[in-house]
All heavy atoms as TSV, in Angstrom:
chain	resi	resn	atom	element	x	y	z
A	1	MET	N	N	46.192	-70.965	140.067
A	1	MET	CA	C	47.084	-69.833	140.130
A	1	MET	C	C	47.327	-69.247	138.739
A	1	MET	O	O	47.442	-68.048	138.587
A	1	MET	CB	C	48.395	-70.299	140.767
A	1	MET	CG	C	49.353	-69.201	141.008
A	1	MET	SD	S	48.832	-68.383	142.502
A	1	MET	CE	C	50.211	-67.394	142.797
A	2	GLU	N	N	47.345	-70.115	137.763
A	2	GLU	CA	C	47.592	-69.655	136.408
A	2	GLU	C	C	46.415	-68.825	135.886
A	2	GLU	O	O	46.598	-67.852	135.184
A	2	GLU	CB	C	47.817	-70.867	135.498
A	2	GLU	CG	C	48.922	-70.646	134.498
A	2	GLU	CD	C	49.229	-71.920	133.771
A	2	GLU	OE1	O	49.834	-72.807	134.385
A	2	GLU	OE2	O	48.836	-71.999	132.602
A	3	ASN	N	N	45.203	-69.200	136.240
A	3	ASN	CA	C	44.031	-68.457	135.816
A	3	ASN	C	C	44.000	-67.058	136.427
A	3	ASN	O	O	43.522	-66.117	135.816
A	3	ASN	CB	C	42.753	-69.203	136.162
A	3	ASN	CG	C	42.550	-70.428	135.279
A	3	ASN	OD1	O	43.102	-70.493	134.183
A	3	ASN	ND2	N	41.792	-71.386	135.775
A	4	ASP	N	N	44.468	-66.921	137.656
A	4	ASP	CA	C	44.500	-65.624	138.314
A	4	ASP	C	C	45.432	-64.664	137.586
A	4	ASP	O	O	45.152	-63.477	137.467
A	4	ASP	CB	C	44.929	-65.764	139.779
A	4	ASP	CG	C	43.865	-66.485	140.614
A	4	ASP	OD1	O	42.677	-66.445	140.202
A	4	ASP	OD2	O	44.224	-67.076	141.637
A	5	ASN	N	N	46.558	-65.169	137.109
A	5	ASN	CA	C	47.505	-64.318	136.387
A	5	ASN	C	C	46.915	-63.842	135.064
A	5	ASN	O	O	47.140	-62.709	134.650
A	5	ASN	CB	C	48.821	-65.069	136.121
A	5	ASN	CG	C	49.618	-65.245	137.392
A	5	ASN	OD1	O	49.419	-64.517	138.356
A	5	ASN	ND2	N	50.526	-66.200	137.394
A	6	ASN	N	N	46.159	-64.678	134.398
A	6	ASN	CA	C	45.542	-64.288	133.139
A	6	ASN	C	C	44.460	-63.237	133.351
A	6	ASN	O	O	44.267	-62.362	132.528
A	6	ASN	CB	C	44.950	-65.509	132.415
A	6	ASN	CG	C	46.011	-66.408	131.858
A	6	ASN	OD1	O	47.155	-65.983	131.639
A	6	ASN	ND2	N	45.664	-67.656	131.628
A	7	LYS	N	N	43.733	-63.327	134.463
A	7	LYS	CA	C	42.688	-62.356	134.742
A	7	LYS	C	C	43.266	-60.994	135.098
A	7	LYS	O	O	42.690	-59.965	134.800
A	7	LYS	CB	C	41.791	-62.845	135.875
A	7	LYS	CG	C	40.906	-64.008	135.479
A	7	LYS	CD	C	40.035	-64.450	136.630
A	7	LYS	CE	C	39.184	-65.647	136.236
A	7	LYS	NZ	N	38.381	-66.139	137.351
A	8	ASP	N	N	44.415	-60.991	135.759
A	8	ASP	CA	C	45.031	-59.736	136.172
A	8	ASP	C	C	45.624	-58.972	134.991
A	8	ASP	O	O	45.688	-57.742	135.019
A	8	ASP	CB	C	46.121	-59.986	137.209
A	8	ASP	CG	C	45.534	-60.456	138.531
A	8	ASP	OD1	O	44.328	-60.207	138.752
A	8	ASP	OD2	O	46.266	-61.063	139.317
A	9	LYS	N	N	46.052	-59.676	133.983
A	9	LYS	CA	C	46.647	-59.020	132.820
A	9	LYS	C	C	45.535	-58.480	131.925
A	9	LYS	O	O	44.640	-59.206	131.525
A	9	LYS	CB	C	47.497	-59.999	132.013
A	9	LYS	CG	C	48.742	-60.446	132.716
A	9	LYS	CD	C	49.519	-61.378	131.820
A	9	LYS	CE	C	50.753	-61.911	132.530
A	9	LYS	NZ	N	51.499	-62.847	131.692
A	10	GLN	N	N	45.591	-57.218	131.681
A	10	GLN	CA	C	44.628	-56.597	130.784
A	10	GLN	C	C	45.384	-56.059	129.577
A	10	GLN	O	O	46.432	-55.433	129.711
A	10	GLN	CB	C	43.891	-55.458	131.472
A	10	GLN	CG	C	42.942	-55.907	132.535
A	10	GLN	CD	C	42.202	-54.728	133.118
A	10	GLN	OE1	O	42.542	-53.575	132.865
A	10	GLN	NE2	N	41.190	-55.004	133.918
A	11	VAL	N	N	44.829	-56.299	128.450
A	11	VAL	CA	C	45.439	-55.788	127.233
A	11	VAL	C	C	44.855	-54.405	126.971
A	11	VAL	O	O	43.636	-54.249	126.847
A	11	VAL	CB	C	45.152	-56.723	126.037
A	11	VAL	CG1	C	45.723	-56.150	124.760
A	11	VAL	CG2	C	45.700	-58.103	126.308
A	12	ILE	N	N	45.711	-53.421	126.957
A	12	ILE	CA	C	45.271	-52.057	126.707
A	12	ILE	C	C	45.654	-51.716	125.275
A	12	ILE	O	O	46.815	-51.658	124.924
A	12	ILE	CB	C	45.919	-51.064	127.696
A	12	ILE	CG1	C	45.506	-51.421	129.115
A	12	ILE	CG2	C	45.535	-49.647	127.335
A	12	ILE	CD1	C	46.186	-50.604	130.181
A	13	ARG	N	N	44.625	-51.524	124.471
A	13	ARG	CA	C	44.849	-51.153	123.082
A	13	ARG	C	C	44.460	-49.700	122.925
A	13	ARG	O	O	43.434	-49.260	123.431
A	13	ARG	CB	C	44.010	-52.019	122.155
A	13	ARG	CG	C	44.420	-53.452	122.204
A	13	ARG	CD	C	43.617	-54.263	121.239
A	13	ARG	NE	N	44.014	-55.659	121.370
A	13	ARG	CZ	C	43.231	-56.684	121.181
A	13	ARG	NH1	N	41.975	-56.499	120.851
A	13	ARG	NH2	N	43.676	-57.900	121.315
A	14	SER	N	N	45.283	-48.987	122.222
A	14	SER	CA	C	44.969	-47.580	122.007
A	14	SER	C	C	45.313	-47.212	120.573
A	14	SER	O	O	46.228	-47.758	119.970
A	14	SER	CB	C	45.751	-46.700	122.979
A	14	SER	OG	O	47.128	-46.816	122.732
A	15	PHE	N	N	44.550	-46.296	120.060
A	15	PHE	CA	C	44.769	-45.776	118.724
A	15	PHE	C	C	45.400	-44.407	118.888
A	15	PHE	O	O	44.843	-43.525	119.553
A	15	PHE	CB	C	43.441	-45.700	117.972
A	15	PHE	CG	C	43.577	-45.278	116.550
A	15	PHE	CD1	C	44.354	-46.002	115.673
A	15	PHE	CD2	C	42.913	-44.167	116.091
A	15	PHE	CE1	C	44.477	-45.612	114.360
A	15	PHE	CE2	C	43.027	-43.779	114.776
A	15	PHE	CZ	C	43.813	-44.496	113.911
A	16	PHE	N	N	46.561	-44.207	118.290
A	16	PHE	CA	C	47.335	-42.991	118.517
A	16	PHE	C	C	46.544	-41.725	118.200
A	16	PHE	O	O	46.539	-40.775	118.989
A	16	PHE	CB	C	48.624	-43.029	117.681
A	16	PHE	CG	C	49.373	-41.732	117.692
A	16	PHE	CD1	C	50.082	-41.345	118.812
A	16	PHE	CD2	C	49.335	-40.889	116.603
A	16	PHE	CE1	C	50.756	-40.144	118.841
A	16	PHE	CE2	C	50.001	-39.692	116.615
A	16	PHE	CZ	C	50.716	-39.308	117.734
A	17	LEU	N	N	45.860	-41.711	117.069
A	17	LEU	CA	C	45.168	-40.498	116.651
A	17	LEU	C	C	44.033	-40.136	117.609
A	17	LEU	O	O	43.844	-38.965	117.944
A	17	LEU	CB	C	44.632	-40.675	115.229
A	17	LEU	CG	C	44.097	-39.437	114.542
A	17	LEU	CD1	C	45.177	-38.370	114.451
A	17	LEU	CD2	C	43.584	-39.783	113.169
A	18	SER	N	N	43.294	-41.124	118.082
A	18	SER	CA	C	42.209	-40.852	119.033
A	18	SER	C	C	42.753	-40.323	120.346
A	18	SER	O	O	42.220	-39.355	120.908
A	18	SER	CB	C	41.417	-42.120	119.299
A	18	SER	OG	O	40.841	-42.607	118.132
A	19	ASN	N	N	43.785	-40.944	120.846
A	19	ASN	CA	C	44.367	-40.482	122.110
A	19	ASN	C	C	44.931	-39.074	121.982
A	19	ASN	O	O	44.771	-38.243	122.873
A	19	ASN	CB	C	45.465	-41.439	122.566
A	19	ASN	CG	C	44.905	-42.756	123.031
A	19	ASN	OD1	O	43.743	-42.848	123.403
A	19	ASN	ND2	N	45.719	-43.784	122.986
A	20	TRP	N	N	45.592	-38.809	120.866
A	20	TRP	CA	C	46.151	-37.483	120.656
A	20	TRP	C	C	45.048	-36.437	120.591
A	20	TRP	O	O	45.163	-35.365	121.183
A	20	TRP	CB	C	46.973	-37.454	119.365
A	20	TRP	CG	C	47.596	-36.126	119.120
A	20	TRP	CD1	C	48.749	-35.654	119.628
A	20	TRP	CD2	C	47.035	-35.074	118.318
A	20	TRP	NE1	N	48.962	-34.370	119.191
A	20	TRP	CE2	C	47.919	-33.996	118.390
A	20	TRP	CE3	C	45.889	-34.956	117.556
A	20	TRP	CZ2	C	47.690	-32.801	117.718
A	20	TRP	CZ3	C	45.659	-33.768	116.893
A	20	TRP	CH2	C	46.561	-32.706	116.978
A	21	ALA	N	N	43.952	-36.741	119.866
A	21	ALA	CA	C	42.853	-35.788	119.733
A	21	ALA	C	C	42.180	-35.524	121.079
A	21	ALA	O	O	41.803	-34.394	121.380
A	21	ALA	CB	C	41.830	-36.311	118.724
A	22	LEU	N	N	42.037	-36.557	121.889
A	22	LEU	CA	C	41.418	-36.363	123.210
A	22	LEU	C	C	42.315	-35.569	124.146
A	22	LEU	O	O	41.822	-34.824	124.997
A	22	LEU	CB	C	41.077	-37.714	123.824
A	22	LEU	CG	C	39.932	-38.452	123.135
A	22	LEU	CD1	C	39.833	-39.875	123.689
A	22	LEU	CD2	C	38.632	-37.718	123.317
A	23	ASN	N	N	43.615	-35.696	123.987
A	23	ASN	CA	C	44.542	-34.963	124.847
A	23	ASN	C	C	44.768	-33.527	124.371
A	23	ASN	O	O	45.236	-32.694	125.135
A	23	ASN	CB	C	45.884	-35.684	124.925
A	23	ASN	CG	C	45.777	-36.981	125.704
A	23	ASN	OD1	O	44.934	-37.108	126.589
A	23	ASN	ND2	N	46.599	-37.948	125.368
A	24	ASN	N	N	44.477	-33.228	123.113
A	24	ASN	CA	C	44.727	-31.902	122.545
A	24	ASN	C	C	43.444	-31.354	121.913
A	24	ASN	O	O	43.385	-31.117	120.709
A	24	ASN	CB	C	45.830	-31.986	121.481
A	24	ASN	CG	C	47.130	-32.480	122.056
A	24	ASN	OD1	O	47.649	-31.903	122.984
A	24	ASN	ND2	N	47.635	-33.574	121.516
A	25	LYS	N	N	42.442	-31.126	122.731
A	25	LYS	CA	C	41.138	-30.698	122.217
A	25	LYS	C	C	41.203	-29.333	121.548
A	25	LYS	O	O	40.588	-29.119	120.501
A	25	LYS	CB	C	40.106	-30.677	123.340
A	25	LYS	CG	C	39.728	-32.047	123.818
A	25	LYS	CD	C	38.710	-31.983	124.925
A	25	LYS	CE	C	38.421	-33.378	125.441
A	25	LYS	NZ	N	37.462	-33.375	126.521
A	26	ASN	N	N	41.939	-28.389	122.123
A	26	ASN	CA	C	42.010	-27.047	121.542
A	26	ASN	C	C	42.654	-27.077	120.158
A	26	ASN	O	O	42.217	-26.369	119.248
A	26	ASN	CB	C	42.782	-26.102	122.455
A	26	ASN	CG	C	41.988	-25.776	123.702
A	26	ASN	OD1	O	40.764	-25.851	123.703
A	26	ASN	ND2	N	42.684	-25.435	124.766
A	27	THR	N	N	43.662	-27.886	119.989
A	27	THR	CA	C	44.316	-28.009	118.689
A	27	THR	C	C	43.353	-28.587	117.665
A	27	THR	O	O	43.304	-28.133	116.518
A	27	THR	CB	C	45.565	-28.904	118.805
A	27	THR	OG1	O	46.412	-28.387	119.829
A	27	THR	CG2	C	46.320	-28.955	117.502
A	28	VAL	N	N	42.585	-29.566	118.055
A	28	VAL	CA	C	41.606	-30.160	117.147
A	28	VAL	C	C	40.550	-29.130	116.764
A	28	VAL	O	O	40.158	-29.045	115.599
A	28	VAL	CB	C	40.959	-31.412	117.781
A	28	VAL	CG1	C	39.826	-31.938	116.934
A	28	VAL	CG2	C	42.009	-32.490	117.993
A	29	TYR	N	N	40.093	-28.321	117.715
A	29	TYR	CA	C	39.122	-27.272	117.413
A	29	TYR	C	C	39.700	-26.262	116.418
A	29	TYR	O	O	39.013	-25.820	115.499
A	29	TYR	CB	C	38.660	-26.549	118.676
A	29	TYR	CG	C	37.802	-27.380	119.600
A	29	TYR	CD1	C	37.924	-27.276	120.977
A	29	TYR	CD2	C	36.862	-28.265	119.101
A	29	TYR	CE1	C	37.138	-28.030	121.830
A	29	TYR	CE2	C	36.066	-29.027	119.938
A	29	TYR	CZ	C	36.215	-28.907	121.298
A	29	TYR	OH	O	35.425	-29.660	122.127
A	30	LEU	N	N	40.956	-25.877	116.605
A	30	LEU	CA	C	41.581	-24.919	115.701
A	30	LEU	C	C	41.746	-25.497	114.299
A	30	LEU	O	O	41.526	-24.796	113.303
A	30	LEU	CB	C	42.939	-24.471	116.252
A	30	LEU	CG	C	42.879	-23.550	117.458
A	30	LEU	CD1	C	44.280	-23.278	117.990
A	30	LEU	CD2	C	42.190	-22.252	117.095
A	31	ILE	N	N	42.117	-26.757	114.204
A	31	ILE	CA	C	42.246	-27.400	112.890
A	31	ILE	C	C	40.886	-27.466	112.216
A	31	ILE	O	O	40.758	-27.190	111.018
A	31	ILE	CB	C	42.879	-28.799	113.040
A	31	ILE	CG1	C	44.345	-28.675	113.461
A	31	ILE	CG2	C	42.776	-29.592	111.748
A	31	ILE	CD1	C	44.990	-29.986	113.840
A	32	PHE	N	N	39.866	-27.826	112.965
A	32	PHE	CA	C	38.504	-27.887	112.425
A	32	PHE	C	C	38.059	-26.516	111.933
A	32	PHE	O	O	37.491	-26.383	110.841
A	32	PHE	CB	C	37.548	-28.422	113.491
A	32	PHE	CG	C	36.127	-28.504	113.043
A	32	PHE	CD1	C	35.726	-29.479	112.146
A	32	PHE	CD2	C	35.188	-27.602	113.516
A	32	PHE	CE1	C	34.401	-29.555	111.723
A	32	PHE	CE2	C	33.876	-27.666	113.101
A	32	PHE	CZ	C	33.486	-28.655	112.197
A	33	LEU	N	N	38.313	-25.483	112.711
A	33	LEU	CA	C	37.950	-24.124	112.327
A	33	LEU	C	C	38.705	-23.696	111.072
A	33	LEU	O	O	38.126	-23.056	110.184
A	33	LEU	CB	C	38.229	-23.159	113.482
A	33	LEU	CG	C	37.856	-21.700	113.258
A	33	LEU	CD1	C	36.345	-21.568	113.096
A	33	LEU	CD2	C	38.340	-20.864	114.424
A	34	ALA	N	N	39.976	-24.047	110.971
A	34	ALA	CA	C	40.764	-23.704	109.784
A	34	ALA	C	C	40.218	-24.401	108.543
A	34	ALA	O	O	40.108	-23.786	107.473
A	34	ALA	CB	C	42.229	-24.081	110.001
A	35	ILE	N	N	39.850	-25.661	108.661
A	35	ILE	CA	C	39.303	-26.394	107.514
A	35	ILE	C	C	37.985	-25.778	107.068
A	35	ILE	O	O	37.740	-25.598	105.868
A	35	ILE	CB	C	39.140	-27.886	107.868
A	35	ILE	CG1	C	40.503	-28.545	107.981
A	35	ILE	CG2	C	38.288	-28.605	106.828
A	35	ILE	CD1	C	40.463	-29.948	108.521
A	36	ILE	N	N	37.119	-25.438	108.020
A	36	ILE	CA	C	35.838	-24.823	107.686
A	36	ILE	C	C	36.044	-23.459	107.023
A	36	ILE	O	O	35.396	-23.139	106.014
A	36	ILE	CB	C	34.950	-24.682	108.944
A	36	ILE	CG1	C	34.570	-26.056	109.475
A	36	ILE	CG2	C	33.710	-23.843	108.669
A	36	ILE	CD1	C	33.723	-26.876	108.526
A	37	SER	N	N	36.954	-22.650	107.552
A	37	SER	CA	C	37.163	-21.313	106.985
A	37	SER	C	C	37.799	-21.397	105.598
A	37	SER	O	O	37.412	-20.653	104.692
A	37	SER	CB	C	37.997	-20.451	107.923
A	37	SER	OG	O	39.262	-21.041	108.133
A	38	PHE	N	N	38.760	-22.300	105.385
A	38	PHE	CA	C	39.350	-22.450	104.055
A	38	PHE	C	C	38.320	-22.978	103.062
A	38	PHE	O	O	38.299	-22.558	101.902
A	38	PHE	CB	C	40.567	-23.374	104.089
A	38	PHE	CG	C	41.793	-22.738	104.669
A	38	PHE	CD1	C	42.526	-23.397	105.632
A	38	PHE	CD2	C	42.220	-21.491	104.256
A	38	PHE	CE1	C	43.651	-22.827	106.179
A	38	PHE	CE2	C	43.347	-20.898	104.788
A	38	PHE	CZ	C	44.071	-21.573	105.753
A	39	GLY	N	N	37.469	-23.868	103.484
A	39	GLY	CA	C	36.424	-24.385	102.610
A	39	GLY	C	C	35.430	-23.305	102.222
A	39	GLY	O	O	35.031	-23.204	101.057
A	40	THR	N	N	35.032	-22.487	103.178
A	40	THR	CA	C	34.113	-21.389	102.888
A	40	THR	C	C	34.756	-20.382	101.953
A	40	THR	O	O	34.131	-19.914	100.995
A	40	THR	CB	C	33.679	-20.696	104.196
A	40	THR	OG1	O	33.110	-21.680	105.065
A	40	THR	CG2	C	32.678	-19.596	103.937
A	41	PHE	N	N	36.017	-20.050	102.205
A	41	PHE	CA	C	36.742	-19.112	101.340
A	41	PHE	C	C	36.850	-19.655	99.918
A	41	PHE	O	O	36.645	-18.924	98.947
A	41	PHE	CB	C	38.135	-18.845	101.919
A	41	PHE	CG	C	38.990	-17.981	101.037
A	41	PHE	CD1	C	38.746	-16.622	100.952
A	41	PHE	CD2	C	40.018	-18.527	100.303
A	41	PHE	CE1	C	39.521	-15.816	100.138
A	41	PHE	CE2	C	40.798	-17.741	99.488
A	41	PHE	CZ	C	40.556	-16.376	99.402
A	42	SER	N	N	37.148	-20.935	99.782
A	42	SER	CA	C	37.258	-21.539	98.458
A	42	SER	C	C	35.925	-21.528	97.731
A	42	SER	O	O	35.873	-21.283	96.526
A	42	SER	CB	C	37.770	-22.969	98.568
A	42	SER	OG	O	39.064	-22.995	99.111
A	43	TYR	N	N	34.853	-21.806	98.439
A	43	TYR	CA	C	33.530	-21.815	97.821
A	43	TYR	C	C	33.142	-20.421	97.340
A	43	TYR	O	O	32.587	-20.257	96.256
A	43	TYR	CB	C	32.485	-22.332	98.807
A	43	TYR	CG	C	31.089	-22.321	98.246
A	43	TYR	CD1	C	30.703	-23.239	97.280
A	43	TYR	CD2	C	30.168	-21.374	98.660
A	43	TYR	CE1	C	29.429	-23.224	96.753
A	43	TYR	CE2	C	28.893	-21.349	98.141
A	43	TYR	CZ	C	28.527	-22.280	97.186
A	43	TYR	OH	O	27.274	-22.252	96.659
A	44	VAL	N	N	33.431	-19.404	98.148
A	44	VAL	CA	C	33.056	-18.037	97.797
A	44	VAL	C	C	33.877	-17.541	96.605
A	44	VAL	O	O	33.368	-16.810	95.750
A	44	VAL	CB	C	33.221	-17.106	99.017
A	44	VAL	CG1	C	33.088	-15.649	98.640
A	44	VAL	CG2	C	32.206	-17.471	100.080
A	45	THR	N	N	35.136	-17.928	96.498
A	45	THR	CA	C	35.998	-17.417	95.440
A	45	THR	C	C	35.967	-18.259	94.163
A	45	THR	O	O	36.692	-17.957	93.224
A	45	THR	CB	C	37.453	-17.319	95.930
A	45	THR	OG1	O	37.892	-18.611	96.345
A	45	THR	CG2	C	37.578	-16.324	97.064
A	46	LEU	N	N	35.122	-19.272	94.103
A	46	LEU	CA	C	35.007	-20.042	92.868
A	46	LEU	C	C	34.467	-19.144	91.756
A	46	LEU	O	O	33.586	-18.324	91.994
A	46	LEU	CB	C	34.039	-21.215	93.052
A	46	LEU	CG	C	34.567	-22.454	93.719
A	46	LEU	CD1	C	33.427	-23.445	93.951
A	46	LEU	CD2	C	35.618	-23.109	92.861
A	47	PRO	N	N	34.992	-19.306	90.546
A	47	PRO	CA	C	34.443	-18.485	89.451
A	47	PRO	C	C	33.009	-18.901	89.151
A	47	PRO	O	O	32.681	-20.081	89.126
A	47	PRO	CB	C	35.370	-18.784	88.279
A	47	PRO	CG	C	36.056	-20.050	88.616
A	47	PRO	CD	C	36.077	-20.159	90.101
A	48	LYS	N	N	32.197	-17.902	88.936
A	48	LYS	CA	C	30.785	-18.151	88.672
A	48	LYS	C	C	30.514	-17.965	87.182
A	48	LYS	O	O	30.974	-17.009	86.571
A	48	LYS	CB	C	29.897	-17.183	89.464
A	48	LYS	CG	C	30.191	-17.140	90.957
A	48	LYS	CD	C	29.678	-18.361	91.652
A	48	LYS	CE	C	29.740	-18.242	93.138
A	48	LYS	NZ	N	31.004	-18.424	93.751
A	49	GLU	N	N	29.760	-18.861	86.609
A	49	GLU	CA	C	29.355	-18.740	85.219
A	49	GLU	C	C	28.144	-17.818	85.153
A	49	GLU	O	O	27.328	-17.766	86.068
A	49	GLU	CB	C	28.981	-20.109	84.651
A	49	GLU	CG	C	30.137	-21.084	84.578
A	49	GLU	CD	C	31.147	-20.713	83.515
A	49	GLU	OE1	O	30.738	-20.171	82.477
A	49	GLU	OE2	O	32.335	-20.954	83.745
A	50	LEU	N	N	28.030	-17.110	84.056
A	50	LEU	CA	C	26.844	-16.285	83.866
A	50	LEU	C	C	25.649	-17.197	83.637
A	50	LEU	O	O	25.786	-18.319	83.154
A	50	LEU	CB	C	27.030	-15.358	82.671
A	50	LEU	CG	C	28.105	-14.289	82.831
A	50	LEU	CD1	C	28.262	-13.533	81.514
A	50	LEU	CD2	C	27.743	-13.325	83.939
A	51	TYR	N	N	24.505	-16.699	83.971
A	51	TYR	CA	C	23.306	-17.490	83.755
A	51	TYR	C	C	23.086	-17.665	82.247
A	51	TYR	O	O	23.121	-16.691	81.501
A	51	TYR	CB	C	22.084	-16.805	84.376
A	51	TYR	CG	C	22.115	-16.809	85.879
A	51	TYR	CD1	C	22.331	-15.647	86.592
A	51	TYR	CD2	C	21.939	-17.986	86.582
A	51	TYR	CE1	C	22.367	-15.646	87.971
A	51	TYR	CE2	C	21.967	-17.997	87.970
A	51	TYR	CZ	C	22.176	-16.825	88.649
A	51	TYR	OH	O	22.216	-16.831	90.004
A	52	PRO	N	N	22.874	-18.868	81.803
A	52	PRO	CA	C	22.661	-19.068	80.362
A	52	PRO	C	C	21.286	-18.551	79.946
A	52	PRO	O	O	20.357	-18.480	80.742
A	52	PRO	CB	C	22.738	-20.596	80.196
A	52	PRO	CG	C	22.347	-21.131	81.531
A	52	PRO	CD	C	22.833	-20.124	82.540
A	53	ASP	N	N	21.191	-18.158	78.672
A	53	ASP	CA	C	19.894	-17.708	78.149
A	53	ASP	C	C	19.014	-18.913	77.937
A	53	ASP	O	O	19.381	-19.869	77.253
A	53	ASP	CB	C	20.083	-16.965	76.825
A	53	ASP	CG	C	20.789	-15.636	77.017
A	53	ASP	OD1	O	20.710	-15.098	78.131
A	53	ASP	OD2	O	21.421	-15.166	76.051
A	54	ILE	N	N	17.851	-18.866	78.530
A	54	ILE	CA	C	16.889	-19.948	78.382
A	54	ILE	C	C	15.687	-19.387	77.645
A	54	ILE	O	O	15.046	-18.447	78.113
A	54	ILE	CB	C	16.462	-20.521	79.748
A	54	ILE	CG1	C	17.669	-21.088	80.477
A	54	ILE	CG2	C	15.381	-21.569	79.568
A	54	ILE	CD1	C	17.381	-21.542	81.880
A	55	ASN	N	N	15.421	-19.948	76.475
A	55	ASN	CA	C	14.277	-19.502	75.696
A	55	ASN	C	C	13.104	-20.427	75.989
A	55	ASN	O	O	13.139	-21.613	75.665
A	55	ASN	CB	C	14.601	-19.520	74.197
A	55	ASN	CG	C	15.685	-18.514	73.868
A	55	ASN	OD1	O	15.765	-17.466	74.496
A	55	ASN	ND2	N	16.488	-18.818	72.880
A	56	MET	N	N	12.086	-19.854	76.592
A	56	MET	CA	C	10.891	-20.632	76.877
A	56	MET	C	C	10.000	-20.581	75.636
A	56	MET	O	O	9.674	-19.481	75.160
A	56	MET	CB	C	10.147	-20.047	78.083
A	56	MET	CG	C	10.960	-20.047	79.370
A	56	MET	SD	S	11.323	-21.678	79.969
A	56	MET	CE	C	9.728	-22.140	80.572
A	57	PRO	N	N	9.604	-21.738	75.131
A	57	PRO	CA	C	8.732	-21.719	73.950
A	57	PRO	C	C	7.356	-21.159	74.308
A	57	PRO	O	O	6.777	-21.505	75.326
A	57	PRO	CB	C	8.638	-23.188	73.534
A	57	PRO	CG	C	9.005	-23.949	74.749
A	57	PRO	CD	C	9.915	-23.080	75.565
A	58	THR	N	N	6.895	-20.246	73.489
A	58	THR	CA	C	5.584	-19.645	73.723
A	58	THR	C	C	4.713	-19.865	72.480
A	58	THR	O	O	5.222	-19.864	71.369
A	58	THR	CB	C	5.687	-18.146	74.010
A	58	THR	OG1	O	6.359	-17.505	72.923
A	58	THR	CG2	C	6.451	-17.894	75.292
A	59	VAL	N	N	3.454	-20.040	72.692
A	59	VAL	CA	C	2.497	-20.227	71.600
A	59	VAL	C	C	1.434	-19.166	71.748
A	59	VAL	O	O	0.903	-18.939	72.833
A	59	VAL	CB	C	1.867	-21.637	71.654
A	59	VAL	CG1	C	0.802	-21.786	70.594
A	59	VAL	CG2	C	2.928	-22.696	71.557
A	60	MET	N	N	1.144	-18.502	70.639
A	60	MET	CA	C	0.100	-17.482	70.677
A	60	MET	C	C	-1.099	-17.976	69.882
A	60	MET	O	O	-0.959	-18.318	68.706
A	60	MET	CB	C	0.644	-16.182	70.079
A	60	MET	CG	C	-0.311	-15.054	70.168
A	60	MET	SD	S	0.504	-13.556	69.637
A	60	MET	CE	C	-0.853	-12.462	69.618
A	61	VAL	N	N	-2.217	-18.029	70.516
A	61	VAL	CA	C	-3.460	-18.478	69.864
A	61	VAL	C	C	-4.393	-17.281	69.780
A	61	VAL	O	O	-4.674	-16.638	70.800
A	61	VAL	CB	C	-4.109	-19.628	70.664
A	61	VAL	CG1	C	-5.434	-20.030	70.011
A	61	VAL	CG2	C	-3.165	-20.795	70.777
A	62	GLN	N	N	-4.857	-17.006	68.570
A	62	GLN	CA	C	-5.745	-15.864	68.387
A	62	GLN	C	C	-6.996	-16.356	67.640
A	62	GLN	O	O	-6.897	-17.022	66.634
A	62	GLN	CB	C	-5.024	-14.777	67.568
A	62	GLN	CG	C	-5.762	-13.506	67.488
A	62	GLN	CD	C	-4.940	-12.448	66.775
A	62	GLN	OE1	O	-4.042	-12.751	66.010
A	62	GLN	NE2	N	-5.249	-11.196	67.043
A	63	THR	N	N	-8.137	-16.015	68.179
A	63	THR	CA	C	-9.399	-16.409	67.531
A	63	THR	C	C	-10.239	-15.192	67.220
A	63	THR	O	O	-10.113	-14.158	67.874
A	63	THR	CB	C	-10.203	-17.357	68.448
A	63	THR	OG1	O	-10.504	-16.668	69.659
A	63	THR	CG2	C	-9.457	-18.623	68.730
A	64	MET	N	N	-11.063	-15.354	66.258
A	64	MET	CA	C	-11.954	-14.261	65.886
A	64	MET	C	C	-13.378	-14.595	66.216
A	64	MET	O	O	-13.855	-15.624	66.130
A	64	MET	CB	C	-11.849	-13.984	64.391
A	64	MET	CG	C	-10.546	-13.463	63.990
A	64	MET	SD	S	-10.942	-12.197	62.814
A	64	MET	CE	C	-9.383	-11.642	62.366
């Protein structure tokens, strides 16, 4: 009889954040979209450095 009681009891473990995300899918999509849009905006508005001058060494060989 004691074994039957142990089999009937199930331990239900849940992680709050996972359960919340599964129950609120639209909110998660909106948060994801906001993060992507803010990241794109930040990347576009970063100050850009001018291209540095690169001097390529050249050699001129002249024969007669």
